C-alpha positions, -999 to 999 in steps of 0.1 A, spaced: 260 -25 -60 225 -10 -53 224 27 -48 202 49 -26 197 83 -42 181 114 -28 155 123 -54 154 159 -42 191 166 -44 201 139 -69 229 128 -46 238 92 -39 234 88 -1 244 51 3 257 21 -16 246 -14 -8 264 -46 -17 240 -69 -33 235 -102 -16 253 -131 -33 237 -165 -40 256 -178 -10 242 -149 12 207 -157 0 211 -194 8 223 -187 43 195 -163 49 168 -188 38 185 -215 58 185 -193 89 148 -184 83 138 -220 78 156 -231 110 142 -204 132 107 -211 120 106 -244 138 114 -226 170 93 -195 164 61 -213 155 62 -231 189 64 -199 209 33 -186 227 12 -157 216 21 -139 248 58 -142 240 53 -130 204 31 -102 217 57 -88 241 83 -87 213 58 -70 189 50 -44 215 88 -38 218 89 -33 180 61 -7 183 81 10 211 112 10 190 94 26 161 79 54 183 112 60 201 133 64 170 106 77 146 127 107 136 156 85 125 134 62 105 114 90 90 145 108 78 156 76 61 123 75 42 124 111 32 160 110 20 155 78 -1 121 85 -18 113 122 -12 82 119 11 76 151 31 91 146 65 59 152 84 42 125 64 72 102 69 69 105 107 31 98 104 40 66 84 63 53 111 37 61 138 11 41 118 36 12 117 37 12 155 -1 11 156 -2 -20 134 23 -37 156 3 -29 187 -30 -40 170 -17 -75 162 1 -78 195 -33 -73 212 -55 -92 187 -37 -120 170 -44 -147 196 -81 -141 194 -81 -139 156 -63 -172 153 -81 -190 182 -94 -225 172 -131 -223 162 -154 -251 173 -179 -263 147 -208 -286 155 -209 -317 133 -215 -354 138 -181 -357 153 -174 -360 190 -155 -328 185 -146 -308 154 -129 -275 150 -109 -252 127 -73 -247 136 -49 -220 123 -13 -230 119 16 -209 104 29 -218 70 66 -211 73 89 -186 55 70 -159 37 87 -137 10 75 -101 10 82 -81 -22 75 -45 -13 74 -10 -30 91 23 -23 60 46 -19 52 37 17 85 19 24 78 12 61 40 8 62 37 -16 33 63 -39 50 50 -36 86 14 -43 76 27 -77 63 52 -84 89 32 -77 121 4 -103 113 28 -128 97 51 -129 126 23 -129 152 8 -159 134 41 -178 138 56 -173 104 89 -158 96 96 -132 69 122 -123 43 120 -90 26 129 -80 -10 124 -42 -9 124 -18 -38 160 -11 -49 157 27 -42 148 22 -6 173 -4 6 182 18 36 146 15 47 148 -22 43 178 -24 65 162 -1 91 131 -23 93 153 -53 99 170 -32 126 136 -26 143 130 -63 148 166 -69 160 164 -40 185 130 -54 197 147 -87 205 132 -110 179 152 -142 174 178 -139 147 164 -149 113 127 -141 122 128 -111 98 156 -106 73 162 -80 45 176 -94 13 197 -68 -6 187 -80 -41 174 -65 -73 144 -77 -92 163 -101 -114 169 -124 -84 133 -125 -71 123 -154 -93 150 -177 -80 142 -168 -44 105 -174 -49 111 -208 -65 132 -220 -35 115 -248 -16 121 -230 17 98 -202 7 62 -213 14 42 -182 3 47 -147 -12 30 -113 -8 36 -85 -32 26 -49 -33 36 -32 -65 28 -28 -102 5 -49 -123 34 -62 -143 53 -73 -112 21 -89 -99 16 -109 -130 52 -122 -129 51 -131 -92 17 -146 -95 27 -168 -124 58 -181 -106 38 -187 -74 11 -205 -94 36 -227 -112 51 -238 -79 17 -240 -61 26 -214 -35 1 -191 -17 2 -156 -29 -14 -122 -21 -11 -94 -46 -19 -58 -38 -14 -40 -71 -23 -7 -87 -54 14 -83 -73 42 -100 -98 51 -72 -127 73 -80 -137 103 -59 -174 106 -66 -191 139 -56 -228 141 -56 -247 174 -57 -259 170 -21 -224 167 -7 -209 192 18 -187 210 -8 -162 226 16 -155 194 35 -155 173 3 -130 195 -14 -107 194 15 -109 156 17 -104 152 -21 -73 173 -21 -58 152 7 -69 120 -11 -51 129 -43 -21 148 -32 -8 132 0 25 114 -4 29 136 -35 2 115 -51 22 83 -51 -2 59 -36 -22 30 -50 -52 40 -29 -50 77 -38 -81 92 -54 -71 94 -91 -104 100 -109 -126 129 -98 -162 123 -108 -184 153 -101 -222 157 -107 -226 182 -135 -248 208 -118 -222 215 -91 -191 209 -112 -181 245 -118 -184 255 -82 -166 224 -70 -138 228 -95 -131 264 -86 -129 255 -49 -107 224 -56 -82 243 -79 -80 271 -53 -69 247 -26 -45 228 -48 -27 260 -57 -22 266 -19 -3 233 -14 33 241 -5 59 224 -26 96 223 -18 123 205 2 107 174 17 129 178 48 110 210 57 82 206 82 56 226 62 62 210 28 32 190 15 43 183 -20 78 169 -24 95 153 -54 86 120 -70 107 91 -60 125 91 -94 127 114 -124 114 88 -148 82 86 -127 77 123 -132 83 120 -169 57 92 -171 31 114 -154 40 144 -176 33 123 -207 0 111 -194 -11 147 -187 2 160 -221 -14 132 -240 -48 138 -223 -45 176 -231 -39 167 -267 -71 146 -266 -91 176 -253 -86 178 -216 -82 214 -203 -53 222 -180 -65 243 -150 -33 244 -129 2 228 -129 15 207 -157 52 217 -152 80 194 -145 116 201 -132 136 169 -130 118 147 -104 94 175 -93 60 176 -110 37 205 -100 2 197 -86 -20 194 -116 -57 195 -123 -75 189 -156 -111 192 -165 -132 179 -194 -116 145 -189 -132 115 -207 -128 78 -201 -106 74 -232 -78 97 -218 -47 83 -200 -54 103 -168 -87 84 -166 -80 49 -179 -44 45 -167 -30 46 -132 -15 81 -126 12 78 -99 18 113 -89 2 147 -82 -22 150 -110 -60 145 -113 -87 148 -140 -123 159 -135 -151 141 -153 -187 150 -149 -218 129 -147 -255 136 -146 -271 105 -129 -264 78 -104 -264 52 -131 -238 71 -151 -217 75 -120 -217 38 -113 -208 31 -150 -178 55 -147 -167 39 -114 -168 4 -127 -153 12 -161 -118 11 -146 -96 -19 -151 -87 -15 -114 -108 -22 -84 -91 -10 -52 -114 15 -36 -141 42 -41 -150 73 -21 -186 85 -23 -195 120 -11 -232 126 -3 -254 138 25 -277 108 19 -269 76 37 -297 59 19 -282 69 -15 -248 55 -5 -263 22 9 -282 18 -24 -251 24 -46 -225 3 -26 -237 -31 -38 -233 -20 -74 -196 -11 -69 -170 -37 -78 -141 -24 -58 -126 -39 -26 -135 -9 -5 -161 19 -4 -156 49 19 -185 74 23 -175 110 29 -139 99 35 -108 91 15 -99 54 11 -73 44 37 -59 13 52 -67 6 89 -54 -24 108 -90 -32 120 -104 -35 84 -95 -58 55 -75 -41 27 -73 -54 -9 -88 -51 -44 -104 -67 -73 -97 -69 -111 -62 -57 -119 -58 -44 -84 -49 -79 -73 -63 -105 -49 -62 -115 -12 -65 -93 18 -42 -76 42 -49 -63 78 -77 -73 102 -85 -110 109 -87 -116 72 -51 -105 66 -36 -126 94 -54 -156 81 -40 -153 45 -7 -170 56 -19 -198 78 -30 -234 72 -67 -234 79 -68 -269 93 -99 -290 98 -97 -312 130 -123 -340 135 -126 -364 165 -148 -394 165 
């Protein structure tokens, strides 16, 4: 059995019977069979169903949001916003997929030559618990609109969310087997991935999981997209609008209780404004309301599991032992970890050189643009960076020197259906969203007539 537990109350809220080998085989056979019908449907047909999925998400957002909050502790207001964003990505691809995958003529010595985009088949999605709806829908919407079908292996602590997402597509009228949730633990992933009916895989998760899935996909020569960890830098220059920057940085670090790969996790502040910025930042962090994630005004809930809070506690404590100064927070009670800010953080400390997956952040100072770039690029991760400056020219000059997959100026790093999303280095490879995301799981086919 796989258990869904409420991390705030500690209670088991649901038990899920794990899919047997026979169940998995039937699901993959069903997916393989429906693919040959689904890939032949028109974009207009798929679009109508995808818009119905969006309608279903909006209509029953409270139901789905409560499931998110109960399983992984996200504050309810943020859970509702997550479901609404999922409706947006469904609408975006319903409206844009046909144009994004339209054949592209290329002038050559042929009578006619063009590039065609054809679906691959059954795609396995291995998804995490921190955004249990969004991470799945940002894969599923483009994959299904491209003519693929999907099977989901969700994180074990959010199996109710996995079932609810399958319910969304069923209620929207998608053919049976177009999107299926497999109730399996991580030990069965390798066997599913090796199955010949699986043509590609996408994973959002830890670096370790990415290495394992990437290795198996590589061994069997299957297309893979990996969206892994991050340690995004929030870089504050001395010409930044401090009040607005502080507000954005607090949001960037502490939304979703800090449990996001794209959260700002390293706060780099120019030395001559560090004291003023730090005082304003700590003041706002102390005002964040912690408590029951089912209450509307809660901003900081619990972490999804107690072991995650313990891991964060150790990273903070080890950094303090190495010389970091604790300004606020630092206390843990079971799965709750208080919003925490450290200063005098150096690149050798865990809160700087490791991914911190929770409500804690360290402040590191720099004196020059060159030093700032060195600190940004010193991370093993490369997901995204936020630059805060009043000078567009400065930002434009620095952007080409940054190794990450995204640079946001005077804004937190966020995913948007209209823009590609993905990282470099240990943050993975491949892209999700926009036209680049929908083209990850298609056969980019050259056609030549003479």
